[in-house]
Z-matrix of the N, CA and C atoms (Angstrom, degrees):
N
C 1 1.467
C 2 1.531 1 110.75
N 3 1.337 2 116.82 1 -52.53
C 4 1.466 3 119.08 2 -175.24
C 5 1.524 4 112.39 3 -67.99
N 6 1.333 5 117.65 4 -23.97
C 7 1.461 6 120.34 5 178.77
C 8 1.526 7 112.38 6 -87.18
N 9 1.339 8 117.02 7 -3.34
C 10 1.478 9 122.02 8 178.66
C 11 1.523 10 112.13 9 58.04
N 12 1.334 11 117.04 10 35.15
C 13 1.459 12 119.82 11 -175.30
C 14 1.521 13 112.74 12 -73.74
N 15 1.329 14 117.61 13 -29.48
C 16 1.448 15 119.44 14 -174.88
C 17 1.510 16 114.66 15 -101.05
N 18 1.323 17 118.41 16 3.97
C 19 1.464 18 119.61 17 -174.80
C 20 1.527 19 113.51 18 -119.27
N 21 1.315 20 117.55 19 4.28
C 22 1.456 21 120.33 20 172.98
C 23 1.510 22 115.99 21 89.52
N 24 1.338 23 118.57 22 -14.81
C 25 1.463 24 120.05 23 -175.59
C 26 1.523 25 111.72 24 -63.45
N 27 1.323 26 116.63 25 -43.19
C 28 1.464 27 119.29 26 -177.20
C 29 1.529 28 110.71 27 -68.02
N 30 1.338 29 117.45 28 -28.16
C 31 1.466 30 120.68 29 177.59
C 32 1.524 31 110.76 30 -70.28
N 33 1.329 32 116.25 31 -40.42
C 34 1.462 33 119.95 32 178.03
C 35 1.522 34 110.41 33 -64.04
N 36 1.343 35 116.82 34 -44.76
C 37 1.457 36 119.53 35 177.50
C 38 1.531 37 110.62 36 -61.32
N 39 1.334 38 115.99 37 -39.01
C 40 1.456 39 119.86 38 179.71
C 41 1.517 40 112.71 39 -63.17
N 42 1.328 41 116.54 40 -31.96
C 43 1.467 42 119.69 41 179.65
C 44 1.523 43 112.19 42 -68.35
N 45 1.332 44 117.48 43 -16.89
C 46 1.461 45 121.18 44 179.20
C 47 1.527 46 112.66 45 -90.26
N 48 1.328 47 117.51 46 -1.48
C 49 1.460 48 119.98 47 -179.78
C 50 1.530 49 110.85 48 -66.43
N 51 1.326 50 117.06 49 148.34
C 52 1.470 51 119.22 50 173.38
C 53 1.526 52 110.53 51 -59.99
N 54 1.310 53 116.31 52 153.68
C 55 1.464 54 120.74 53 -174.69
C 56 1.523 55 112.27 54 -59.93
N 57 1.328 56 117.34 55 -35.03
C 58 1.460 57 120.32 56 -177.02
C 59 1.524 58 113.24 57 -89.62
N 60 1.313 59 118.49 58 2.12
C 61 1.465 60 120.71 59 -179.89
C 62 1.522 61 110.06 60 -68.70
N 63 1.326 62 116.19 61 142.81
C 64 1.458 63 121.62 62 178.61
C 65 1.527 64 109.06 63 -84.91
N 66 1.330 65 116.45 64 113.16
C 67 1.462 66 120.30 65 -179.97
C 68 1.523 67 110.64 66 -62.18
N 69 1.334 68 116.64 67 -39.93
C 70 1.461 69 120.28 68 -178.83
C 71 1.528 70 111.00 69 -62.65
N 72 1.335 71 117.08 70 -46.65
C 73 1.466 72 120.20 71 -178.88
C 74 1.523 73 111.68 72 -66.20
N 75 1.329 74 116.49 73 -42.43
C 76 1.465 75 119.77 74 178.80
C 77 1.523 76 110.50 75 -63.70
N 78 1.327 77 117.14 76 -40.87
C 79 1.465 78 121.06 77 179.43
C 80 1.520 79 110.98 78 -62.20
N 81 1.329 80 116.63 79 -44.51
C 82 1.459 81 119.99 80 179.22
C 83 1.522 82 110.85 81 -64.09
N 84 1.324 83 117.07 82 -39.37
C 85 1.465 84 120.33 83 178.82
C 86 1.521 85 110.91 84 -63.42
N 87 1.331 86 116.95 85 -41.55
C 88 1.464 87 120.73 86 179.20
C 89 1.520 88 110.64 87 -64.87
N 90 1.332 89 116.88 88 -44.82
C 91 1.469 90 120.90 89 -178.57
C 92 1.523 91 110.92 90 -62.48
N 93 1.324 92 117.11 91 -49.03
C 94 1.463 93 120.23 92 -178.13
C 95 1.531 94 111.40 93 -66.48
N 96 1.318 95 117.65 94 -39.36
C 97 1.468 96 120.51 95 179.44
C 98 1.520 97 110.98 96 -65.08
N 99 1.325 98 116.41 97 -45.39
C 100 1.462 99 120.61 98 179.96
C 101 1.522 100 111.21 99 -62.64
N 102 1.332 101 116.49 100 -44.10
C 103 1.464 102 120.42 101 179.82
C 104 1.522 103 111.04 102 -65.12
N 105 1.328 104 116.89 103 -41.08
C 106 1.465 105 120.28 104 179.91
C 107 1.519 106 111.43 105 -63.40
N 108 1.332 107 117.18 106 -43.71
C 109 1.467 108 120.61 107 178.74
C 110 1.521 109 110.81 108 -63.51
N 111 1.345 110 117.16 109 -41.02
C 112 1.463 111 120.73 110 179.10
C 113 1.527 112 111.35 111 -63.24
N 114 1.338 113 116.61 112 -42.53
C 115 1.464 114 120.07 113 178.87
C 116 1.526 115 111.41 114 -65.59
N 117 1.324 116 117.12 115 -43.04
C 118 1.462 117 120.52 116 178.73
C 119 1.525 118 111.00 117 -62.97
N 120 1.334 119 116.86 118 -39.83
C 121 1.465 120 120.11 119 178.09
C 122 1.518 121 110.78 120 -63.81
N 123 1.336 122 116.23 121 -42.31
C 124 1.456 123 119.45 122 178.21
C 125 1.519 124 112.23 123 -64.39
N 126 1.345 125 116.79 124 -41.60
C 127 1.463 126 120.73 125 179.41
C 128 1.525 127 111.89 126 -67.20
N 129 1.323 128 117.49 127 -25.08
C 130 1.462 129 120.65 128 179.60
C 131 1.523 130 112.06 129 -86.82
N 132 1.336 131 116.96 130 -37.73
C 133 1.463 132 120.56 131 -171.81
C 134 1.522 133 112.58 132 -84.59
N 135 1.324 134 117.52 133 -50.39
C 136 1.462 135 119.42 134 -171.79
C 137 1.529 136 113.79 135 -67.67
N 138 1.352 137 120.49 136 -38.84
C 139 1.470 138 117.80 137 173.58
C 140 1.524 139 112.45 138 -59.82
N 141 1.337 140 116.76 139 -36.42
C 142 1.463 141 120.62 140 177.79
C 143 1.524 142 110.69 141 -62.59
N 144 1.323 143 116.50 142 -42.84
C 145 1.467 144 121.01 143 -179.48
C 146 1.522 145 110.72 144 -67.64
N 147 1.335 146 116.95 145 -47.40
C 148 1.460 147 120.37 146 -177.73
C 149 1.524 148 111.70 147 -67.26
N 150 1.336 149 117.25 148 -32.23
C 151 1.466 150 120.44 149 -178.94
C 152 1.520 151 112.09 150 -62.14
N 153 1.324 152 117.18 151 -25.75
C 154 1.458 153 120.72 152 -179.37
C 155 1.524 154 111.97 153 -105.11
N 156 1.345 155 116.24 154 15.66
C 157 1.453 156 120.58 155 174.88
C 158 1.509 157 114.81 156 65.49
N 159 1.336 158 117.70 157 32.54
C 160 1.461 159 121.50 158 -178.40
C 161 1.517 160 110.17 159 -103.91
N 162 1.330 161 115.84 160 152.97
C 163 1.455 162 121.12 161 175.90
C 164 1.526 163 108.79 162 -78.37
N 165 1.331 164 117.92 163 127.48
C 166 1.468 165 119.42 164 -175.04
C 167 1.520 166 113.58 165 -66.36
N 168 1.329 167 117.67 166 -43.92
C 169 1.459 168 119.47 167 -177.62
C 170 1.519 169 110.29 168 62.77
N 171 1.322 170 116.85 169 -158.11
C 172 1.461 171 121.48 170 179.32
C 173 1.517 172 109.42 171 -159.11
N 174 1.337 173 115.34 172 165.77
C 175 1.454 174 120.70 173 174.68
C 176 1.511 175 113.03 174 63.90
N 177 1.345 176 116.53 175 -145.23
C 178 1.469 177 121.04 176 -177.46
C 179 1.522 178 113.36 177 -58.62
N 180 1.340 179 116.93 178 -33.36
C 181 1.461 180 119.67 179 179.96
C 182 1.511 181 112.38 180 -62.08
N 183 1.338 182 116.47 181 -40.52
C 184 1.462 183 120.79 182 178.27
C 185 1.518 184 111.11 183 -66.78
N 186 1.328 185 116.49 184 -43.29
C 187 1.462 186 120.75 185 -173.90
C 188 1.520 187 112.55 186 -74.16
N 189 1.338 188 117.03 187 -45.60
C 190 1.464 189 120.33 188 -169.87
C 191 1.528 190 114.23 189 -101.45
N 192 1.315 191 118.16 190 -6.33
C 193 1.462 192 120.29 191 178.90
C 194 1.524 193 111.84 192 -121.57
N 195 1.345 194 115.83 193 -57.92
C 196 1.465 195 119.61 194 -174.77
C 197 1.524 196 112.32 195 -68.79
N 198 1.333 197 117.64 196 -49.79
C 199 1.466 198 120.39 197 -177.03
C 200 1.524 199 113.46 198 -63.05
N 201 1.349 200 120.50 199 -43.08
C 202 1.468 201 118.62 200 175.82
C 203 1.525 202 112.81 201 -58.15
N 204 1.342 203 117.08 202 -36.80
C 205 1.463 204 119.80 203 176.93
C 206 1.522 205 110.73 204 -66.34
N 207 1.345 206 116.46 205 -40.11
C 208 1.462 207 119.97 206 179.02
C 209 1.525 208 111.11 207 -65.60
N 210 1.328 209 117.22 208 -43.26
C 211 1.466 210 120.22 209 177.75
C 212 1.528 211 110.97 210 -62.93
N 213 1.320 212 116.56 211 -33.80
C 214 1.460 213 120.46 212 -179.48
C 215 1.511 214 113.53 213 -67.88
N 216 1.348 215 117.70 214 -19.79
C 217 1.459 216 121.57 215 -178.68
C 218 1.524 217 113.11 216 -95.84
N 219 1.324 218 118.62 217 -1.97
C 220 1.460 219 120.19 218 -175.60
C 221 1.529 220 110.63 219 -112.67
N 222 1.338 221 117.56 220 155.38
C 223 1.468 222 120.52 221 177.30
C 224 1.529 223 110.85 222 -61.30
N 225 1.316 224 115.50 223 140.41
C 226 1.464 225 121.68 224 -177.40
C 227 1.532 226 111.97 225 55.84
N 228 1.331 227 114.89 226 30.72
C 229 1.464 228 119.89 227 -178.00
C 230 1.517 229 112.85 228 -61.71
N 231 1.332 230 116.70 229 -35.57
C 232 1.459 231 119.38 230 179.30
C 233 1.515 232 111.91 231 -62.59
N 234 1.349 233 115.84 232 -40.72
C 235 1.461 234 120.46 233 179.76
C 236 1.524 235 111.08 234 -66.44
N 237 1.350 236 115.51 235 -50.34
C 238 1.463 237 118.94 236 -178.58
C 239 1.526 238 111.53 237 -66.21
N 240 1.327 239 116.48 238 -36.03
C 241 1.457 240 119.39 239 177.48
C 242 1.514 241 111.90 240 -64.60
N 243 1.332 242 116.20 241 -41.44
C 244 1.467 243 119.91 242 178.39
C 245 1.525 244 111.14 243 -63.73
N 246 1.337 245 116.69 244 -44.15
C 247 1.463 246 120.16 245 178.26
C 248 1.524 247 111.14 246 -61.78
N 249 1.338 248 115.83 247 -40.08
C 250 1.464 249 119.79 248 179.86
C 251 1.525 250 111.33 249 -60.61
N 252 1.328 251 116.54 250 -46.22
C 253 1.461 252 119.12 251 -176.53
C 254 1.530 253 111.99 252 -74.30
N 255 1.329 254 117.75 253 -26.54
C 256 1.467 255 119.72 254 172.84
C 257 1.528 256 109.82 255 -65.79
N 258 1.334 257 116.22 256 -45.20
C 259 1.464 258 120.06 257 177.64
C 260 1.523 259 110.94 258 -64.72
N 261 1.337 260 116.22 259 -37.54
C 262 1.462 261 120.12 260 177.27
C 263 1.529 262 111.02 261 -62.56
N 264 1.336 263 116.12 262 -37.70
C 265 1.460 264 120.02 263 178.33
C 266 1.526 265 110.85 264 -62.95
N 267 1.341 266 116.53 265 -43.39
C 268 1.461 267 119.48 266 178.37
C 269 1.528 268 110.95 267 -65.24
N 270 1.336 269 116.94 268 -38.24
C 271 1.465 270 120.01 269 177.88
C 272 1.524 271 110.86 270 -63.20
N 273 1.332 272 116.26 271 -42.67
C 274 1.466 273 120.04 272 178.92
C 275 1.526 274 110.92 273 -66.30
N 276 1.323 275 116.82 274 -38.92
C 277 1.465 276 121.11 275 -178.64
C 278 1.525 277 111.12 276 -65.52
N 279 1.330 278 116.65 277 -46.87
C 280 1.464 279 119.63 278 179.49
C 281 1.526 280 111.13 279 -66.65
N 282 1.335 281 117.24 280 -34.57
C 283 1.466 282 120.07 281 176.25
C 284 1.524 283 110.65 282 -65.55
N 285 1.333 284 116.55 283 -40.10
C 286 1.467 285 120.25 284 178.79
C 287 1.526 286 110.80 285 -63.23
N 288 1.336 287 116.54 286 -38.43
C 289 1.470 288 120.03 287 178.32
C 290 1.525 289 110.35 288 -62.88
N 291 1.336 290 116.46 289 -44.47
C 292 1.467 291 119.53 290 -178.98
C 293 1.520 292 111.59 291 -66.08
N 294 1.332 293 117.67 292 -34.43
C 295 1.461 294 120.64 293 179.19
C 296 1.525 295 111.65 294 -73.13
N 297 1.325 296 116.79 295 -30.16
C 298 1.464 297 120.70 296 -178.80
C 299 1.527 298 112.09 297 -82.12
N 300 1.321 299 116.53 298 -24.36
C 301 1.465 300 120.90 299 -174.39
C 302 1.534 301 114.01 300 -58.91
N 303 1.351 302 120.57 301 -42.20
C 304 1.474 303 118.54 302 178.07
C 305 1.522 304 113.00 303 -58.37
N 306 1.340 305 117.46 304 -42.44
C 307 1.465 306 120.36 305 179.30
C 308 1.526 307 111.09 306 -66.43
N 309 1.329 308 116.78 307 -41.25
C 310 1.468 309 120.66 308 179.14
C 311 1.528 310 110.40 309 -63.21
N 312 1.320 311 116.44 310 -46.03
C 313 1.464 312 120.39 311 179.73
C 314 1.524 313 111.35 312 -62.10
N 315 1.338 314 116.80 313 -39.90
C 316 1.470 315 120.69 314 178.87
C 317 1.525 316 110.88 315 -62.54
N 318 1.327 317 117.09 316 -43.28
C 319 1.463 318 120.37 317 178.95
C 320 1.526 319 111.59 318 -65.44
N 321 1.328 320 116.43 319 -38.97
C 322 1.468 321 120.44 320 -179.71
C 323 1.526 322 111.00 321 -66.81
N 324 1.340 323 116.41 322 -46.68
C 325 1.458 324 120.06 323 -173.18
C 326 1.524 325 113.34 324 -80.51
N 327 1.330 326 118.28 325 -29.94
C 328 1.461 327 120.43 326 -175.16
C 329 1.523 328 114.02 327 -102.45
N 330 1.330 329 117.69 328 -19.74
C 331 1.461 330 120.26 329 -178.11
C 332 1.528 331 112.67 330 -123.64
N 333 1.330 332 116.83 331 4.19
C 334 1.454 333 120.70 332 174.56
C 335 1.517 334 114.98 333 66.94
N 336 1.323 335 118.27 334 22.14
C 337 1.462 336 121.01 335 179.21
C 338 1.521 337 110.36 336 -77.08
N 339 1.330 338 116.20 337 152.56
C 340 1.451 339 120.29 338 168.60
C 341 1.518 340 109.54 339 -72.56
N 342 1.320 341 117.00 340 158.91
C 343 1.464 342 119.50 341 -175.55
C 344 1.529 343 111.87 342 -63.46
N 345 1.332 344 116.99 343 -37.70
C 346 1.465 345 118.90 344 -178.94
C 347 1.524 346 110.27 345 -64.60
N 348 1.341 347 116.45 346 -47.47
C 349 1.461 348 119.73 347 179.77
C 350 1.528 349 110.90 348 -64.06
N 351 1.329 350 116.85 349 -42.54
C 352 1.464 351 120.43 350 179.56
C 353 1.524 352 111.05 351 -62.56
N 354 1.327 353 116.66 352 -38.60
C 355 1.462 354 120.45 353 178.40
C 356 1.518 355 111.06 354 -65.38
N 357 1.339 356 116.69 355 -42.22
C 358 1.465 357 120.49 356 178.89
C 359 1.526 358 110.66 357 -63.89
N 360 1.332 359 116.87 358 -44.05
C 361 1.466 360 120.64 359 -179.48
C 362 1.524 361 110.82 360 -64.47
N 363 1.338 362 116.84 361 -50.52
C 364 1.463 363 120.40 362 -178.74
C 365 1.523 364 111.25 363 -63.88
N 366 1.334 365 116.23 364 -42.65
C 367 1.462 366 119.54 365 178.49
C 368 1.515 367 112.28 366 -66.03
N 369 1.347 368 117.08 367 -39.09
C 370 1.462 369 120.29 368 179.28
C 371 1.514 370 112.40 369 -65.08
N 372 1.331 371 116.90 370 -44.25
C 373 1.471 372 120.30 371 178.06
C 374 1.524 373 110.55 372 -63.22
N 375 1.330 374 116.20 373 -42.86
C 376 1.467 375 120.05 374 178.37
C 377 1.519 376 111.14 375 -62.08
N 378 1.338 377 116.45 376 -41.20
C 379 1.468 378 120.54 377 179.24
C 380 1.522 379 111.06 378 -63.78
N 381 1.336 380 117.31 379 -43.13
C 382 1.460 381 120.64 380 179.85
C 383 1.525 382 111.15 381 -63.70
N 384 1.331 383 116.40 382 -43.47
C 385 1.459 384 119.30 383 177.47
C 386 1.523 385 111.19 384 -65.37
N 387 1.336 386 115.75 385 -32.88
C 388 1.460 387 119.40 386 179.60
C 389 1.513 388 114.12 387 -69.19
N 390 1.341 389 116.89 388 -21.71
C 391 1.463 390 119.43 389 178.27
C 392 1.521 391 111.40 390 -60.45
N 393 1.333 392 115.76 391 -34.60
C 394 1.463 393 118.85 392 179.00
C 395 1.511 394 112.38 393 -62.09
N 396 1.330 395 116.67 394 -37.39
C 397 1.462 396 119.44 395 179.07
C 398 1.526 397 111.28 396 -70.65
N 399 1.330 398 116.77 397 -34.79
C 400 1.467 399 119.95 398 178.61
C 401 1.522 400 110.70 399 -68.40
N 402 1.333 401 116.15 400 -46.20
C 403 1.460 402 120.19 401 -178.21
C 404 1.526 403 112.30 402 -68.94
N 405 1.337 404 117.55 403 -18.97
C 406 1.461 405 119.24 404 179.91
C 407 1.520 406 112.08 405 -68.38
N 408 1.348 407 116.63 406 -13.24
C 409 1.460 408 119.99 407 176.67
C 410 1.525 409 112.13 408 -92.24
N 411 1.343 410 117.90 409 -8.16
C 412 1.462 411 119.53 410 -178.71
C 413 1.524 412 111.37 411 -143.14
N 414 1.335 413 118.03 412 -86.94
C 415 1.459 414 121.22 413 -172.71
C 416 1.521 415 113.00 414 -62.57
N 417 1.316 416 117.32 415 -36.61
C 418 1.467 417 120.79 416 -177.17
C 419 1.521 418 112.46 417 -106.76
N 420 1.327 419 116.88 418 24.26
C 421 1.467 420 119.70 419 -177.77
C 422 1.523 421 112.69 420 -66.04
N 423 1.340 422 117.02 421 -21.96
C 424 1.466 423 120.42 422 -179.78
C 425 1.523 424 112.52 423 -86.83
N 426 1.322 425 117.57 424 -10.00
C 427 1.462 426 120.83 425 179.68
C 428 1.527 427 108.94 426 -83.15
N 429 1.315 428 116.33 427 116.68
C 430 1.457 429 121.75 428 -178.35
C 431 1.525 430 109.76 429 -118.65
N 432 1.316 431 115.84 430 133.89
C 433 1.460 432 122.81 431 175.53
C 434 1.519 433 107.89 432 -120.13
N 435 1.327 434 116.00 433 117.78
C 436 1.467 435 121.33 434 -175.39
C 437 1.520 436 111.20 435 57.42
N 438 1.332 437 115.47 436 34.61
C 439 1.454 438 120.82 437 178.25
C 440 1.510 439 114.65 438 78.57
N 441 1.326 440 118.06 439 10.00
C 442 1.459 441 121.99 440 -178.09
C 443 1.521 442 109.82 441 -126.81
N 444 1.330 443 116.04 442 151.35
C 445 1.462 444 119.59 443 171.92
C 446 1.526 445 108.76 444 -69.59
N 447 1.319 446 116.57 445 168.62
C 448 1.467 447 120.20 446 -179.10
C 449 1.527 448 110.62 447 -59.41
N 450 1.341 449 116.03 448 -42.46
C 451 1.466 450 119.99 449 179.40
C 452 1.521 451 111.11 450 -62.80
N 453 1.334 452 117.00 451 -49.16
C 454 1.464 453 120.61 452 -178.19
C 455 1.523 454 111.40 453 -63.65
N 456 1.334 455 116.95 454 -37.45
C 457 1.463 456 119.77 455 -179.89
C 458 1.527 457 110.94 456 -67.10
N 459 1.344 458 117.15 457 -46.06
C 460 1.462 459 120.04 458 178.53
C 461 1.522 460 111.43 459 -64.55
N 462 1.330 461 116.83 460 -38.29
C 463 1.462 462 120.83 461 177.80
C 464 1.524 463 110.43 462 -62.52
N 465 1.326 464 116.37 463 -42.67
C 466 1.468 465 120.30 464 179.16
C 467 1.523 466 111.15 465 -66.17
N 468 1.332 467 116.62 466 -44.72
C 469 1.463 468 120.33 467 -177.76
C 470 1.526 469 111.87 468 -64.69
N 471 1.327 470 116.86 469 -44.84
C 472 1.464 471 119.73 470 -176.63
C 473 1.525 472 112.28 471 -73.13
N 474 1.337 473 117.33 472 -45.71
C 475 1.465 474 120.72 473 -174.24
C 476 1.521 475 112.91 474 -80.03
N 477 1.322 476 117.90 475 -36.57
C 478 1.461 477 120.93 476 -172.20
C 479 1.527 478 114.41 477 -101.77
N 480 1.322 479 117.63 478 -17.81
C 481 1.461 480 119.47 479 -178.11
C 482 1.531 481 111.69 480 -119.14
N 483 1.342 482 116.77 481 -56.95
C 484 1.462 483 119.37 482 -173.83
C 485 1.529 484 112.64 483 -67.42
N 486 1.343 485 117.76 484 -41.78
C 487 1.468 486 120.16 485 -179.22
C 488 1.527 487 112.39 486 -62.92
N 489 1.347 488 119.00 487 -56.80
C 490 1.471 489 117.66 488 179.39
C 491 1.522 490 113.11 489 -65.18
N 492 1.342 491 117.70 490 -34.82
C 493 1.458 492 119.74 491 178.86
C 494 1.527 493 110.77 492 -66.17
N 495 1.339 494 116.87 493 -40.68
C 496 1.458 495 120.15 494 176.32
C 497 1.515 496 111.74 495 -62.95
N 498 1.335 497 116.83 496 -43.75
C 499 1.458 498 120.44 497 177.54
C 500 1.516 499 112.36 498 -62.56
N 501 1.337 500 116.13 499 -39.34
C 502 1.465 501 120.41 500 178.76
C 503 1.526 502 111.30 501 -64.00
N 504 1.324 503 116.84 502 -45.45
C 505 1.462 504 120.64 503 -179.42
C 506 1.530 505 111.57 504 -65.97
N 507 1.339 506 116.66 505 -36.99
C 508 1.469 507 119.74 506 177.61
C 509 1.525 508 110.68 507 -64.34
N 510 1.353 509 116.46 508 -42.82
C 511 1.463 510 120.27 509 178.83
C 512 1.523 511 111.03 510 -63.76
N 513 1.327 512 117.19 511 -42.10
C 514 1.467 513 120.92 512 178.79
C 515 1.528 514 110.54 513 -63.91
N 516 1.330 515 116.14 514 -41.95
C 517 1.473 516 119.18 515 179.62
C 518 1.523 517 110.87 516 -64.26
N 519 1.348 518 116.66 517 -46.85
C 520 1.466 519 120.21 518 -177.39
C 521 1.520 520 111.66 519 -66.49
N 522 1.323 521 117.06 520 -34.94
C 523 1.459 522 119.80 521 -175.46
C 524 1.511 523 115.23 522 -89.58
N 525 1.339 524 117.15 523 -30.74
C 526 1.460 525 119.56 524 -171.45
C 527 1.530 526 114.37 525 -118.79
N 528 1.320 527 117.75 526 -26.10
C 529 1.464 528 120.30 527 -175.93
C 530 1.529 529 111.42 528 -99.67
N 531 1.317 530 117.04 529 -44.63
C 532 1.462 531 120.99 530 -178.61
C 533 1.525 532 110.64 531 -64.05
N 534 1.325 533 116.89 532 136.21
C 535 1.454 534 121.16 533 -178.99
C 536 1.529 535 110.99 534 -63.22
N 537 1.324 536 115.78 535 141.36
C 538 1.464 537 121.33 536 -179.41
C 539 1.520 538 111.36 537 -58.49
N 540 1.330 539 116.65 538 -41.60
C 541 1.464 540 120.13 539 -179.12
C 542 1.524 541 111.23 540 -62.73
N 543 1.327 542 116.10 541 -38.67
C 544 1.464 543 120.07 542 -178.50
C 545 1.522 544 111.13 543 -68.27
N 546 1.329 545 117.35 544 -46.26
C 547 1.466 546 119.72 545 -179.28
C 548 1.518 547 111.36 546 -67.82
N 549 1.336 548 117.43 547 -37.30
C 550 1.469 549 119.89 548 178.28
C 551 1.533 550 110.73 549 -64.45
N 552 1.322 551 116.38 550 -41.20
C 553 1.466 552 120.24 551 -179.92
C 554 1.521 553 111.59 552 -67.72
N 555 1.328 554 117.40 553 -41.09
C 556 1.460 555 120.81 554 -177.66
C 557 1.522 556 111.78 555 -69.78
N 558 1.335 557 116.91 556 -40.48
C 559 1.462 558 119.92 557 -176.71
C 560 1.524 559 112.19 558 -78.04
N 561 1.329 560 116.47 559 -32.16
C 562 1.474 561 121.51 560 178.98
C 563 1.522 562 111.45 561 54.25
N 564 1.335 563 115.82 562 45.71
C 565 1.455 564 121.46 563 177.24
C 566 1.524 565 109.86 564 -96.86
N 567 1.328 566 115.78 565 160.36
C 568 1.450 567 119.32 566 170.75
C 569 1.520 568 110.09 567 -65.14
N 570 1.324 569 116.80 568 161.60
C 571 1.467 570 120.19 569 -174.84
C 572 1.527 571 111.98 570 -58.61
N 573 1.335 572 116.58 571 -42.70
C 574 1.463 573 119.68 572 -179.81
C 575 1.518 574 112.42 573 -64.50
N 576 1.332 575 116.59 574 -46.59
C 577 1.464 576 120.30 575 178.83
C 578 1.528 577 111.17 576 -65.65
N 579 1.328 578 117.22 577 -35.08
C 580 1.464 579 119.36 578 179.82
C 581 1.526 580 110.66 579 -66.89
N 582 1.325 581 117.16 580 -42.43
C 583 1.466 582 119.79 581 178.27
C 584 1.522 583 110.89 582 -62.39
N 585 1.335 584 116.32 583 -40.10
C 586 1.462 585 119.70 584 177.32
C 587 1.518 586 110.41 585 -63.28
N 588 1.340 587 117.49 586 -45.69
C 589 1.471 588 120.78 587 178.23
C 590 1.515 589 111.07 588 -59.47
N 591 1.323 590 116.74 589 -44.40
C 592 1.459 591 120.38 590 -177.36
C 593 1.528 592 111.10 591 -64.86
N 594 1.323 593 116.52 592 -38.99
C 595 1.472 594 119.71 593 177.31
C 596 1.523 595 110.77 594 -64.20
N 597 1.330 596 116.39 595 -44.42
C 598 1.463 597 120.44 596 -179.54
C 599 1.525 598 111.59 597 -63.83
N 600 1.331 599 116.97 598 -44.86
C 601 1.461 600 120.05 599 -174.61
C 602 1.528 601 111.74 600 -75.79
N 603 1.335 602 117.77 601 -22.28
C 604 1.465 603 120.38 602 -179.76
C 605 1.523 604 112.46 603 -88.34
N 606 1.326 605 117.20 604 -33.65
C 607 1.460 606 119.41 605 -172.71
C 608 1.532 607 113.31 606 -119.65
N 609 1.325 608 117.16 607 -53.40
C 610 1.463 609 120.35 608 -172.94
C 611 1.523 610 111.50 609 -69.93
N 612 1.344 611 117.31 610 -50.35
C 613 1.468 612 120.56 611 -177.27
C 614 1.528 613 112.68 612 -61.49
N 615 1.345 614 119.98 613 -49.34
C 616 1.468 615 118.46 614 178.65
C 617 1.523 616 113.26 615 -61.41
N 618 1.339 617 116.24 616 -38.85
C 619 1.462 618 119.11 617 179.14
C 620 1.518 619 111.14 618 -63.96
N 621 1.336 620 116.80 619 -46.35
C 622 1.462 621 120.47 620 179.44
C 623 1.511 622 112.65 621 -62.29
N 624 1.327 623 116.85 622 -44.98
C 625 1.465 624 120.45 623 -179.93
C 626 1.524 625 110.62 624 -66.05
N 627 1.338 626 117.35 625 -37.42
C 628 1.464 627 120.63 626 179.28
C 629 1.526 628 110.99 627 -65.12
N 630 1.330 629 117.12 628 -38.13
C 631 1.466 630 120.52 629 176.61
C 632 1.524 631 110.30 630 -64.55
N 633 1.333 632 116.95 631 -42.79
C 634 1.467 633 120.88 632 176.54
C 635 1.523 634 110.34 633 -61.28
N 636 1.321 635 116.72 634 -40.68
C 637 1.466 636 122.21 635 179.18
C 638 1.527 637 110.90 636 -61.78
N 639 1.332 638 117.13 637 -45.79
C 640 1.464 639 120.68 638 178.39
C 641 1.522 640 111.30 639 -64.41
N 642 1.337 641 116.23 640 -39.08
C 643 1.466 642 119.78 641 178.42
C 644 1.523 643 111.12 642 -64.74
N 645 1.322 644 117.01 643 -39.02
C 646 1.464 645 120.74 644 178.95
C 647 1.521 646 111.47 645 -64.39
N 648 1.323 647 116.76 646 -30.91
C 649 1.462 648 121.09 647 178.52
C 650 1.521 649 112.53 648 -84.65
N 651 1.340 650 116.41 649 -2.52
C 652 1.457 651 120.28 650 -179.83
C 653 1.512 652 113.68 651 78.55
N 654 1.337 653 116.95 652 19.04
C 655 1.463 654 121.00 653 -177.85
C 656 1.519 655 112.47 654 -101.11
N 657 1.338 656 116.63 655 -3.10
C 658 1.467 657 119.20 656 -177.80
C 659 1.519 658 109.83 657 -144.35
């Protein structure tokens, strides 16, 4: 999820790399940086929560309920809490840009739109669709689709179906559809490392993602 592997954002960013950039090195740098930031965030947040005897929880509950209570119990909590939510806002903003970029690029390349117009169109459609999730907490809380509110249904579809399915299709394309010469040239790996990558992307990655997909559907 955090690496945006199943939603196309990382592929769009990759297309902007200079021609001589090493995809393998850049990929490793992104993976290690993302993992390091996640570990540092966990080491900073969870000790703070446990120190005040609070239940950590997860997701919105942790961010908007548990953490404000934890900040309220510590010295200068208002200052640190404000800084935390400012940084959270920037994280959400940059994430929104990365999620919008695939749609913007598609409109630019396939429909000849300028970037500003494509951004307005993609952002406007996303905003309109997002209204349903907002109203599902109040005005449309009684509207249920497949036994779920609009927010819960979209959350289930995107996180449990579209993400793993997108990752699975990308792995299948890279391992089975993309020409060997093209992938070898783009990755610029040694022969041994390339064979290992090809084995992983053809067999291990699809199998792992498929198991995650079945688990998300409650079938495994």
